[in-house]
PDB file with SEQRES, HELIX, SHEET and CRYST1 records, atoms N, CA, C and O in Angstrom:
SEQRES   1 A   69  MET ARG LYS LEU ILE LEU LEU LEU LEU PHE ILE PRO LEU          
SEQRES   2 A   69  VAL SER PHE GLY GLN VAL LYS ASN GLY LYS VAL LYS THR          
SEQRES   3 A   69  TYR TYR LYS SER GLY GLU LEU LYS TYR THR VAL ASN TYR          
SEQRES   4 A   69  VAL ASP GLY LEU LYS GLN GLY GLU ALA LYS VAL TYR TYR          
SEQRES   5 A   69  GLU SER GLY GLU LEU ALA SER LYS GLU TYR TYR VAL ASP          
SEQRES   6 A   69  GLY VAL LYS GLN                                              
HELIX    1 AA1 ARG A    2  SER A   15  1                                  14    
SHEET    1 AA1 3 GLY A  22  TYR A  27  0                                        
SHEET    2 AA1 3 LEU A  33  VAL A  40 -1                                        
SHEET    3 AA1 3 LEU A  43  LYS A  44 -1                                        
SHEET    1 AA2 4 LEU A  33  VAL A  40  0                                        
SHEET    2 AA2 4 GLY A  46  TYR A  51 -1                                        
SHEET    3 AA2 4 LEU A  57  VAL A  64 -1                                        
SHEET    4 AA2 4 VAL A  67  LYS A  68 -1                                        
CRYST1    1.000    1.000    1.000  90.00  90.00  90.00 P 1           1          
ATOM      1  N   MET A   1     198.623 157.724 148.594  1.00  0.00           N  
ATOM      2  CA  MET A   1     197.367 158.453 148.641  1.00  0.00           C  
ATOM      3  C   MET A   1     197.393 159.617 147.656  1.00  0.00           C  
ATOM      4  O   MET A   1     196.401 159.879 146.976  1.00  0.00           O  
ATOM      5  N   ARG A   2     198.534 160.320 147.576  1.00  0.00           N  
ATOM      6  CA  ARG A   2     198.638 161.451 146.653  1.00  0.00           C  
ATOM      7  C   ARG A   2     198.484 161.000 145.209  1.00  0.00           C  
ATOM      8  O   ARG A   2     197.862 161.686 144.399  1.00  0.00           O  
ATOM      9  N   LYS A   3     199.055 159.841 144.891  1.00  0.00           N  
ATOM     10  CA  LYS A   3     198.953 159.317 143.539  1.00  0.00           C  
ATOM     11  C   LYS A   3     197.503 159.029 143.177  1.00  0.00           C  
ATOM     12  O   LYS A   3     197.075 159.289 142.053  1.00  0.00           O  
ATOM     13  N   LEU A   4     196.757 158.498 144.123  1.00  0.00           N  
ATOM     14  CA  LEU A   4     195.357 158.196 143.890  1.00  0.00           C  
ATOM     15  C   LEU A   4     194.564 159.483 143.641  1.00  0.00           C  
ATOM     16  O   LEU A   4     193.737 159.532 142.730  1.00  0.00           O  
ATOM     17  N   ILE A   5     194.805 160.491 144.420  1.00  0.00           N  
ATOM     18  CA  ILE A   5     194.115 161.779 144.257  1.00  0.00           C  
ATOM     19  C   ILE A   5     194.459 162.392 142.899  1.00  0.00           C  
ATOM     20  O   ILE A   5     193.571 162.890 142.206  1.00  0.00           O  
ATOM     21  N   LEU A   6     195.721 162.361 142.517  1.00  0.00           N  
ATOM     22  CA  LEU A   6     196.121 162.898 141.222  1.00  0.00           C  
ATOM     23  C   LEU A   6     195.468 162.121 140.078  1.00  0.00           C  
ATOM     24  O   LEU A   6     195.019 162.707 139.093  1.00  0.00           O  
ATOM     25  N   LEU A   7     195.421 160.819 140.220  1.00  0.00           N  
ATOM     26  CA  LEU A   7     194.784 159.992 139.204  1.00  0.00           C  
ATOM     27  C   LEU A   7     193.306 160.325 139.065  1.00  0.00           C  
ATOM     28  O   LEU A   7     192.801 160.442 137.948  1.00  0.00           O  
ATOM     29  N   LEU A   8     192.617 160.478 140.173  1.00  0.00           N  
ATOM     30  CA  LEU A   8     191.193 160.809 140.146  1.00  0.00           C  
ATOM     31  C   LEU A   8     190.942 162.192 139.550  1.00  0.00           C  
ATOM     32  O   LEU A   8     189.911 162.412 138.913  1.00  0.00           O  
ATOM     33  N   LEU A   9     191.861 163.114 139.748  1.00  0.00           N  
ATOM     34  CA  LEU A   9     191.729 164.432 139.149  1.00  0.00           C  
ATOM     35  C   LEU A   9     192.032 164.411 137.657  1.00  0.00           C  
ATOM     36  O   LEU A   9     191.497 165.229 136.908  1.00  0.00           O  
ATOM     37  N   PHE A  10     192.869 163.505 137.222  1.00  0.00           N  
ATOM     38  CA  PHE A  10     193.285 163.423 135.834  1.00  0.00           C  
ATOM     39  C   PHE A  10     192.238 162.753 134.946  1.00  0.00           C  
ATOM     40  O   PHE A  10     192.119 163.112 133.774  1.00  0.00           O  
ATOM     41  N   ILE A  11     191.484 161.800 135.462  1.00  0.00           N  
ATOM     42  CA  ILE A  11     190.515 161.029 134.675  1.00  0.00           C  
ATOM     43  C   ILE A  11     189.492 161.918 133.967  1.00  0.00           C  
ATOM     44  O   ILE A  11     189.268 161.710 132.775  1.00  0.00           O  
ATOM     45  N   PRO A  12     188.858 162.893 134.621  1.00  0.00           N  
ATOM     46  CA  PRO A  12     187.894 163.729 133.891  1.00  0.00           C  
ATOM     47  C   PRO A  12     188.531 164.527 132.755  1.00  0.00           C  
ATOM     48  O   PRO A  12     187.870 164.788 131.750  1.00  0.00           O  
ATOM     49  N   LEU A  13     189.770 164.911 132.886  1.00  0.00           N  
ATOM     50  CA  LEU A  13     190.443 165.665 131.832  1.00  0.00           C  
ATOM     51  C   LEU A  13     190.625 164.816 130.587  1.00  0.00           C  
ATOM     52  O   LEU A  13     190.512 165.319 129.469  1.00  0.00           O  
ATOM     53  N   VAL A  14     190.900 163.561 130.765  1.00  0.00           N  
ATOM     54  CA  VAL A  14     191.102 162.649 129.644  1.00  0.00           C  
ATOM     55  C   VAL A  14     189.781 162.410 128.916  1.00  0.00           C  
ATOM     56  O   VAL A  14     189.766 162.351 127.687  1.00  0.00           O  
ATOM     57  N   SER A  15     188.691 162.273 129.634  1.00  0.00           N  
ATOM     58  CA  SER A  15     187.408 161.951 129.011  1.00  0.00           C  
ATOM     59  C   SER A  15     186.879 163.098 128.159  1.00  0.00           C  
ATOM     60  O   SER A  15     186.103 162.849 127.236  1.00  0.00           O  
ATOM     61  N   PHE A  16     187.266 164.348 128.429  1.00  0.00           N  
ATOM     62  CA  PHE A  16     186.799 165.458 127.615  1.00  0.00           C  
ATOM     63  C   PHE A  16     187.419 165.440 126.231  1.00  0.00           C  
ATOM     64  O   PHE A  16     186.855 166.034 125.313  1.00  0.00           O  
ATOM     65  N   GLY A  17     188.545 164.790 126.042  1.00  0.00           N  
ATOM     66  CA  GLY A  17     189.220 164.768 124.768  1.00  0.00           C  
ATOM     67  C   GLY A  17     188.772 163.650 123.840  1.00  0.00           C  
ATOM     68  O   GLY A  17     189.354 163.467 122.771  1.00  0.00           O  
ATOM     69  N   GLN A  18     187.746 162.898 124.228  1.00  0.00           N  
ATOM     70  CA  GLN A  18     187.307 161.776 123.416  1.00  0.00           C  
ATOM     71  C   GLN A  18     186.556 162.266 122.176  1.00  0.00           C  
ATOM     72  O   GLN A  18     185.838 163.265 122.217  1.00  0.00           O  
ATOM     73  N   VAL A  19     186.741 161.541 121.081  1.00  0.00           N  
ATOM     74  CA  VAL A  19     186.105 161.866 119.814  1.00  0.00           C  
ATOM     75  C   VAL A  19     184.885 160.976 119.647  1.00  0.00           C  
ATOM     76  O   VAL A  19     184.931 159.782 119.940  1.00  0.00           O  
ATOM     77  N   LYS A  20     183.780 161.574 119.169  1.00  0.00           N  
ATOM     78  CA  LYS A  20     182.550 160.803 118.967  1.00  0.00           C  
ATOM     79  C   LYS A  20     182.727 159.806 117.837  1.00  0.00           C  
ATOM     80  O   LYS A  20     183.295 160.121 116.791  1.00  0.00           O  
ATOM     81  N   ASN A  21     182.233 158.602 118.063  1.00  0.00           N  
ATOM     82  CA  ASN A  21     182.169 157.562 117.049  1.00  0.00           C  
ATOM     83  C   ASN A  21     180.905 156.766 117.280  1.00  0.00           C  
ATOM     84  O   ASN A  21     180.586 156.423 118.418  1.00  0.00           O  
ATOM     85  N   GLY A  22     180.173 156.464 116.203  1.00  0.00           N  
ATOM     86  CA  GLY A  22     178.975 155.643 116.308  1.00  0.00           C  
ATOM     87  C   GLY A  22     177.704 156.446 116.165  1.00  0.00           C  
ATOM     88  O   GLY A  22     177.731 157.653 115.926  1.00  0.00           O  
ATOM     89  N   LYS A  23     176.599 155.759 116.315  1.00  0.00           N  
ATOM     90  CA  LYS A  23     175.281 156.354 116.126  1.00  0.00           C  
ATOM     91  C   LYS A  23     174.850 157.126 117.379  1.00  0.00           C  
ATOM     92  O   LYS A  23     174.965 156.630 118.499  1.00  0.00           O  
ATOM     93  N   VAL A  24     174.356 158.344 117.165  1.00  0.00           N  
ATOM     94  CA  VAL A  24     173.865 159.181 118.262  1.00  0.00           C  
ATOM     95  C   VAL A  24     172.388 159.456 118.020  1.00  0.00           C  
ATOM     96  O   VAL A  24     171.982 159.824 116.918  1.00  0.00           O  
ATOM     97  N   LYS A  25     171.595 159.270 119.067  1.00  0.00           N  
ATOM     98  CA  LYS A  25     170.156 159.525 118.981  1.00  0.00           C  
ATOM     99  C   LYS A  25     169.781 160.581 120.012  1.00  0.00           C  
ATOM    100  O   LYS A  25     170.258 160.553 121.147  1.00  0.00           O  
ATOM    101  N   THR A  26     168.913 161.523 119.601  1.00  0.00           N  
ATOM    102  CA  THR A  26     168.363 162.485 120.551  1.00  0.00           C  
ATOM    103  C   THR A  26     166.841 162.294 120.581  1.00  0.00           C  
ATOM    104  O   THR A  26     166.231 161.831 119.618  1.00  0.00           O  
ATOM    105  N   TYR A  27     166.257 162.669 121.720  1.00  0.00           N  
ATOM    106  CA  TYR A  27     164.836 162.411 121.928  1.00  0.00           C  
ATOM    107  C   TYR A  27     164.110 163.670 122.387  1.00  0.00           C  
ATOM    108  O   TYR A  27     164.699 164.556 123.007  1.00  0.00           O  
ATOM    109  N   TYR A  28     162.813 163.730 122.066  1.00  0.00           N  
ATOM    110  CA  TYR A  28     161.945 164.774 122.601  1.00  0.00           C  
ATOM    111  C   TYR A  28     161.698 164.494 124.083  1.00  0.00           C  
ATOM    112  O   TYR A  28     161.950 163.387 124.559  1.00  0.00           O  
ATOM    113  N   LYS A  29     161.207 165.493 124.807  1.00  0.00           N  
ATOM    114  CA  LYS A  29     160.888 165.291 126.230  1.00  0.00           C  
ATOM    115  C   LYS A  29     159.859 164.187 126.419  1.00  0.00           C  
ATOM    116  O   LYS A  29     159.826 163.527 127.457  1.00  0.00           O  
ATOM    117  N   SER A  30     159.016 163.991 125.401  1.00  0.00           N  
ATOM    118  CA  SER A  30     157.981 162.948 125.467  1.00  0.00           C  
ATOM    119  C   SER A  30     158.564 161.547 125.358  1.00  0.00           C  
ATOM    120  O   SER A  30     157.882 160.562 125.640  1.00  0.00           O  
ATOM    121  N   GLY A  31     159.835 161.457 124.946  1.00  0.00           N  
ATOM    122  CA  GLY A  31     160.479 160.165 124.784  1.00  0.00           C  
ATOM    123  C   GLY A  31     160.549 159.705 123.340  1.00  0.00           C  
ATOM    124  O   GLY A  31     161.206 158.711 123.031  1.00  0.00           O  
ATOM    125  N   GLU A  32     159.869 160.427 122.448  1.00  0.00           N  
ATOM    126  CA  GLU A  32     159.893 160.066 121.026  1.00  0.00           C  
ATOM    127  C   GLU A  32     161.240 160.445 120.417  1.00  0.00           C  
ATOM    128  O   GLU A  32     161.864 161.432 120.807  1.00  0.00           O  
ATOM    129  N   LEU A  33     161.667 159.639 119.457  1.00  0.00           N  
ATOM    130  CA  LEU A  33     162.922 159.879 118.753  1.00  0.00           C  
ATOM    131  C   LEU A  33     162.857 161.192 117.984  1.00  0.00           C  
ATOM    132  O   LEU A  33     161.874 161.460 117.294  1.00  0.00           O  
ATOM    133  N   LYS A  34     163.907 162.018 118.101  1.00  0.00           N  
ATOM    134  CA  LYS A  34     163.952 163.323 117.437  1.00  0.00           C  
ATOM    135  C   LYS A  34     164.942 163.342 116.275  1.00  0.00           C  
ATOM    136  O   LYS A  34     164.648 163.896 115.216  1.00  0.00           O  
ATOM    137  N   TYR A  35     166.129 162.732 116.474  1.00  0.00           N  
ATOM    138  CA  TYR A  35     167.200 162.863 115.496  1.00  0.00           C  
ATOM    139  C   TYR A  35     168.175 161.702 115.634  1.00  0.00           C  
ATOM    140  O   TYR A  35     168.517 161.306 116.748  1.00  0.00           O  
ATOM    141  N   THR A  36     168.623 161.156 114.510  1.00  0.00           N  
ATOM    142  CA  THR A  36     169.673 160.145 114.539  1.00  0.00           C  
ATOM    143  C   THR A  36     170.768 160.556 113.554  1.00  0.00           C  
ATOM    144  O   THR A  36     170.488 161.062 112.467  1.00  0.00           O  
ATOM    145  N   VAL A  37     172.000 160.332 113.950  1.00  0.00           N  
ATOM    146  CA  VAL A  37     173.132 160.648 113.085  1.00  0.00           C  
ATOM    147  C   VAL A  37     174.305 159.754 113.467  1.00  0.00           C  
ATOM    148  O   VAL A  37     174.436 159.349 114.622  1.00  0.00           O  
ATOM    149  N   ASN A  38     175.142 159.455 112.507  1.00  0.00           N  
ATOM    150  CA  ASN A  38     176.328 158.641 112.746  1.00  0.00           C  
ATOM    151  C   ASN A  38     177.559 159.543 112.750  1.00  0.00           C  
ATOM    152  O   ASN A  38     177.668 160.463 111.939  1.00  0.00           O  
ATOM    153  N   TYR A  39     178.485 159.272 113.670  1.00  0.00           N  
ATOM    154  CA  TYR A  39     179.748 160.015 113.753  1.00  0.00           C  
ATOM    155  C   TYR A  39     180.919 159.077 113.492  1.00  0.00           C  
ATOM    156  O   TYR A  39     180.943 157.944 113.973  1.00  0.00           O  
ATOM    157  N   VAL A  40     181.889 159.563 112.723  1.00  0.00           N  
ATOM    158  CA  VAL A  40     183.143 158.864 112.493  1.00  0.00           C  
ATOM    159  C   VAL A  40     184.255 159.862 112.766  1.00  0.00           C  
ATOM    160  O   VAL A  40     184.338 160.894 112.100  1.00  0.00           O  
ATOM    161  N   ASP A  41     185.095 159.573 113.720  1.00  0.00           N  
ATOM    162  CA  ASP A  41     186.188 160.468 114.117  1.00  0.00           C  
ATOM    163  C   ASP A  41     185.700 161.880 114.432  1.00  0.00           C  
ATOM    164  O   ASP A  41     186.366 162.862 114.102  1.00  0.00           O  
ATOM    165  N   GLY A  42     184.525 161.976 115.078  1.00  0.00           N  
ATOM    166  CA  GLY A  42     183.994 163.263 115.511  1.00  0.00           C  
ATOM    167  C   GLY A  42     183.246 164.042 114.452  1.00  0.00           C  
ATOM    168  O   GLY A  42     182.786 165.152 114.721  1.00  0.00           O  
ATOM    169  N   LEU A  43     183.110 163.491 113.243  1.00  0.00           N  
ATOM    170  CA  LEU A  43     182.423 164.181 112.153  1.00  0.00           C  
ATOM    171  C   LEU A  43     181.174 163.402 111.754  1.00  0.00           C  
ATOM    172  O   LEU A  43     181.182 162.171 111.738  1.00  0.00           O  
ATOM    173  N   LYS A  44     180.086 164.133 111.430  1.00  0.00           N  
ATOM    174  CA  LYS A  44     178.886 163.468 110.949  1.00  0.00           C  
ATOM    175  C   LYS A  44     179.212 162.769 109.640  1.00  0.00           C  
ATOM    176  O   LYS A  44     179.901 163.308 108.774  1.00  0.00           O  
ATOM    177  N   GLN A  45     178.689 161.537 109.523  1.00  0.00           N  
ATOM    178  CA  GLN A  45     179.003 160.725 108.344  1.00  0.00           C  
ATOM    179  C   GLN A  45     177.782 159.911 107.968  1.00  0.00           C  
ATOM    180  O   GLN A  45     177.227 159.203 108.808  1.00  0.00           O  
ATOM    181  N   GLY A  46     177.355 160.000 106.715  1.00  0.00           N  
ATOM    182  CA  GLY A  46     176.242 159.183 106.244  1.00  0.00           C  
ATOM    183  C   GLY A  46     174.901 159.863 106.440  1.00  0.00           C  
ATOM    184  O   GLY A  46     174.797 161.089 106.483  1.00  0.00           O  
ATOM    185  N   GLU A  47     173.879 159.028 106.558  1.00  0.00           N  
ATOM    186  CA  GLU A  47     172.504 159.523 106.639  1.00  0.00           C  
ATOM    187  C   GLU A  47     172.122 159.942 108.050  1.00  0.00           C  
ATOM    188  O   GLU A  47     172.392 159.232 109.018  1.00  0.00           O  
ATOM    189  N   ALA A  48     171.496 161.096 108.150  1.00  0.00           N  
ATOM    190  CA  ALA A  48     170.918 161.562 109.415  1.00  0.00           C  
ATOM    191  C   ALA A  48     169.417 161.706 109.190  1.00  0.00           C  
ATOM    192  O   ALA A  48     168.986 162.118 108.113  1.00  0.00           O  
ATOM    193  N   LYS A  49     168.630 161.372 110.191  1.00  0.00           N  
ATOM    194  CA  LYS A  49     167.175 161.457 110.068  1.00  0.00           C  
ATOM    195  C   LYS A  49     166.607 162.359 111.152  1.00  0.00           C  
ATOM    196  O   LYS A  49     167.021 162.307 112.310  1.00  0.00           O  
ATOM    197  N   VAL A  50     165.645 163.191 110.748  1.00  0.00           N  
ATOM    198  CA  VAL A  50     164.951 164.096 111.662  1.00  0.00           C  
ATOM    199  C   VAL A  50     163.494 163.652 111.720  1.00  0.00           C  
ATOM    200  O   VAL A  50     162.873 163.397 110.689  1.00  0.00           O  
ATOM    201  N   TYR A  51     162.950 163.562 112.938  1.00  0.00           N  
ATOM    202  CA  TYR A  51     161.578 163.094 113.119  1.00  0.00           C  
ATOM    203  C   TYR A  51     160.719 164.153 113.793  1.00  0.00           C  
ATOM    204  O   TYR A  51     161.196 164.933 114.618  1.00  0.00           O  
ATOM    205  N   TYR A  52     159.422 164.164 113.416  1.00  0.00           N  
ATOM    206  CA  TYR A  52     158.433 164.973 114.140  1.00  0.00           C  
ATOM    207  C   TYR A  52     158.168 164.302 115.479  1.00  0.00           C  
ATOM    208  O   TYR A  52     158.478 163.124 115.658  1.00  0.00           O  
ATOM    209  N   GLU A  53     157.605 165.034 116.401  1.00  0.00           N  
ATOM    210  CA  GLU A  53     157.318 164.459 117.715  1.00  0.00           C  
ATOM    211  C   GLU A  53     156.289 163.327 117.629  1.00  0.00           C  
ATOM    212  O   GLU A  53     156.213 162.480 118.519  1.00  0.00           O  
ATOM    213  N   SER A  54     155.509 163.321 116.563  1.00  0.00           N  
ATOM    214  CA  SER A  54     154.527 162.245 116.356  1.00  0.00           C  
ATOM    215  C   SER A  54     155.200 160.930 115.971  1.00  0.00           C  
ATOM    216  O   SER A  54     154.559 159.879 115.976  1.00  0.00           O  
ATOM    217  N   GLY A  55     156.510 160.986 115.632  1.00  0.00           N  
ATOM    218  CA  GLY A  55     157.235 159.793 115.223  1.00  0.00           C  
ATOM    219  C   GLY A  55     157.410 159.687 113.720  1.00  0.00           C  
ATOM    220  O   GLY A  55     158.159 158.837 113.239  1.00  0.00           O  
ATOM    221  N   GLU A  56     156.722 160.547 112.972  1.00  0.00           N  
ATOM    222  CA  GLU A  56     156.819 160.533 111.512  1.00  0.00           C  
ATOM    223  C   GLU A  56     158.143 161.136 111.056  1.00  0.00           C  
ATOM    224  O   GLU A  56     158.624 162.110 111.636  1.00  0.00           O  
ATOM    225  N   LEU A  57     158.720 160.556 110.025  1.00  0.00           N  
ATOM    226  CA  LEU A  57     159.977 161.063 109.483  1.00  0.00           C  
ATOM    227  C   LEU A  57     159.756 162.435 108.867  1.00  0.00           C  
ATOM    228  O   LEU A  57     158.895 162.595 108.002  1.00  0.00           O  
ATOM    229  N   ALA A  58     160.529 163.431 109.306  1.00  0.00           N  
ATOM    230  CA  ALA A  58     160.403 164.795 108.797  1.00  0.00           C  
ATOM    231  C   ALA A  58     161.345 165.023 107.616  1.00  0.00           C  
ATOM    232  O   ALA A  58     160.948 165.605 106.606  1.00  0.00           O  
ATOM    233  N   SER A  59     162.601 164.561 107.744  1.00  0.00           N  
ATOM    234  CA  SER A  59     163.555 164.756 106.658  1.00  0.00           C  
ATOM    235  C   SER A  59     164.762 163.859 106.837  1.00  0.00           C  
ATOM    236  O   SER A  59     165.003 163.307 107.910  1.00  0.00           O  
ATOM    237  N   LYS A  60     165.510 163.732 105.757  1.00  0.00           N  
ATOM    238  CA  LYS A  60     166.777 163.013 105.778  1.00  0.00           C  
ATOM    239  C   LYS A  60     167.866 163.979 105.329  1.00  0.00           C  
ATOM    240  O   LYS A  60     167.659 164.808 104.443  1.00  0.00           O  
ATOM    241  N   GLU A  61     168.998 163.858 105.943  1.00  0.00           N  
ATOM    242  CA  GLU A  61     170.157 164.675 105.585  1.00  0.00           C  
ATOM    243  C   GLU A  61     171.320 163.725 105.340  1.00  0.00           C  
ATOM    244  O   GLU A  61     171.380 162.649 105.935  1.00  0.00           O  
ATOM    245  N   TYR A  62     172.223 164.109 104.486  1.00  0.00           N  
ATOM    246  CA  TYR A  62     173.395 163.272 104.192  1.00  0.00           C  
ATOM    247  C   TYR A  62     174.658 164.067 104.448  1.00  0.00           C  
ATOM    248  O   TYR A  62     174.764 165.229 104.058  1.00  0.00           O  
ATOM    249  N   TYR A  63     175.618 163.429 105.109  1.00  0.00           N  
ATOM    250  CA  TYR A  63     176.879 164.088 105.476  1.00  0.00           C  
ATOM    251  C   TYR A  63     178.061 163.276 104.981  1.00  0.00           C  
ATOM    252  O   TYR A  63     178.055 162.046 105.004  1.00  0.00           O  
ATOM    253  N   VAL A  64     179.078 164.005 104.531  1.00  0.00           N  
ATOM    254  CA  VAL A  64     180.365 163.404 104.185  1.00  0.00           C  
ATOM    255  C   VAL A  64     181.418 164.212 104.919  1.00  0.00           C  
ATOM    256  O   VAL A  64     181.577 165.407 104.671  1.00  0.00           O  
ATOM    257  N   ASP A  65     182.137 163.562 105.824  1.00  0.00           N  
ATOM    258  CA  ASP A  65     183.164 164.218 106.625  1.00  0.00           C  
ATOM    259  C   ASP A  65     182.672 165.498 107.302  1.00  0.00           C  
ATOM    260  O   ASP A  65     183.385 166.501 107.340  1.00  0.00           O  
ATOM    261  N   GLY A  66     181.448 165.457 107.836  1.00  0.00           N  
ATOM    262  CA  GLY A  66     180.883 166.569 108.588  1.00  0.00           C  
ATOM    263  C   GLY A  66     180.236 167.651 107.753  1.00  0.00           C  
ATOM    264  O   GLY A  66     179.721 168.624 108.304  1.00  0.00           O  
ATOM    265  N   VAL A  67     180.247 167.510 106.426  1.00  0.00           N  
ATOM    266  CA  VAL A  67     179.676 168.523 105.541  1.00  0.00           C  
ATOM    267  C   VAL A  67     178.348 167.999 104.980  1.00  0.00           C  
ATOM    268  O   VAL A  67     178.286 166.915 104.401  1.00  0.00           O  
ATOM    269  N   LYS A  68     177.292 168.795 105.167  1.00  0.00           N  
ATOM    270  CA  LYS A  68     175.975 168.420 104.664  1.00  0.00           C  
ATOM    271  C   LYS A  68     175.995 168.478 103.140  1.00  0.00           C  
ATOM    272  O   LYS A  68     176.451 169.455 102.546  1.00  0.00           O  
ATOM    273  N   GLN A  69     175.492 167.411 102.519  1.00  0.00           N  
ATOM    274  CA  GLN A  69     175.486 167.330 101.053  1.00  0.00           C  
ATOM    275  C   GLN A  69     174.179 167.831 100.477  1.00  0.00           C  
ATOM    276  O   GLN A  69     174.002 167.835  99.259  1.00  0.00           O  
TER     277      GLN A  69                                                      
END                                                                             
């Protein structure tokens, strides 16, 4: 039983150390897409897009190893 309790306490600690990888999307409260960006090893990589709440593309940003170009 003690091992199970220790394991359950340990799991949340491990998940905090995870590095972001893949495409991340954020949304306005209305549900419309707000921002898309790709992460590689926790750093922004490639094209990121920002949208107005109307859904129209507002701007594009480009990142290399987390640095905006």
